[in-house]
N, C-alpha and C positions, 0 to 999 in steps of 0.2 A: 688347313693344317692347324693342329692344336698348339696351345701355348708351350706345353712341355716338348712336344716334337719339334716345334719351331725353334726352340732354344738349342736343341741338339743340332739341328740343321744349320743354324746361324753360327754356332761355335765351330762346327765342322768346316763350313765354308770359309770362315775367318782364318782357320788353320790351313786353308787351301788343300783340303783332303776330299777325295771322293768317298762315297759310301763304302766301296770296296776296300779302300785304304784304311778307313776308320775301323772297319770290321777286322781287317788283318791285324792292325795294331792292338785292338781290344781283345783279339782272340775269340771272336764270336762270328757267326755267319752273317753274310751281307743281308740276307732276307730279314734277319732279326734286327739289324740296324735300321733297315727301311721301315720295319713295323714300328720300332720305337719312335722314329721320326713322325709317325702318324698318330701317336697316342695323345690322349688328353691328360692323363693322370700318371705321374711317375710311380704311383703305388702298384701299377700293373707290371712293373719291371722288377726283376729280382735284384736284391742288393748287390750280388756278385756282378751282374751285367751293368748295373748303374756305376759301380766302382770301376769296372773295366773301361767303360766309355769315358768316364771322367779322367782316368789315368791316360788314356790314349789321346785325349784332347788337351792334356796338361792343365786341367782345372780341378778344383774341388767339387765334390758332389753338389754343394750349394749352388754352383754356377749353372748346373743343369735344372735345378728346381726353383731358382730364384730369378724371376724375369728381369728384375732391375739390373742385375749383373750384366746380362747380355745387352740390354738396351743402352746402358751407359758406356759400352765398349771399353770396359776396364781391363787393363792388362792382367792376365791370369796370375802371373807371378806376384804382382803387387797385391792383388786381392787375396791370394793364399797367405802371404805374409801378414797382411792386415787382419784377416779373420782369425788367424791362428795365435795372435798375440793375446795378452791378458784382457784387453778391452774389446776383442772381436765379438764377444757375445752381445755386447750392447749394440753394435752395428747390426748383427744378425736380427735382433728383435725389432729394429727400427727400419730396416731396409725397404720393406714393402710399402711404407708410408711416405717414402721420400721420392722426389723427382729424380730423373736420370742425372741431372747436373749435381744435385745434392749428394747422391750416392758416390759419384766420381770424386767430389770434393772430400767427402767423409773418408773414403778409402785412402786417398792421398794423404790427408791429414793424419789419419791413424797410422799409416805406414811410417810417415816421417816421425811421428811421436814415438812409436815403438822402436825404431831403428836408430834415431839420431838424438835421442834425449836421455841424459843421465839422471833425470828426475826420478824420485821414488814413485813406485806404482800407484800409490794413492793420489799423488799429485797429477800423474798422467791421466788417471780416471777422471779426476775433477776437470782437467783441461778438455778432455774428450767430451764429457757430458755438457760442458759449457759450449763447446763447438757445435754439438748437435742441437742444443737449444737455439743457438744463434742462426742456424741454417733452416730449421724447421718452422 
């Protein structure tokens, strides 16, 4: 099984869904889901199908194409909130260089920083950059 396809399968199984259920929720054919689970490269999938699969699995597209997200078993809501914040771009750039444990810690830290801190954005950015340097 390919890395890309494996990520879809892992996310589907973690959501306790069959291929038929994922296909139904995504609004695409079961055969297409099964084909995607065997692909090496996400570029072979249309953006519409990639978006539909991500939505059906309650994850961002990043979770389908970034192996570390699946390996770290990060909660998809937490990941979505962390990556969509102002400092999420920094994490996206570093995520493939990080161990699974580092990714999990970074997402948790970033989420807490973004949701629980009244600090100015520039200070949050400095704190997050310092955190990344400390764990890398």
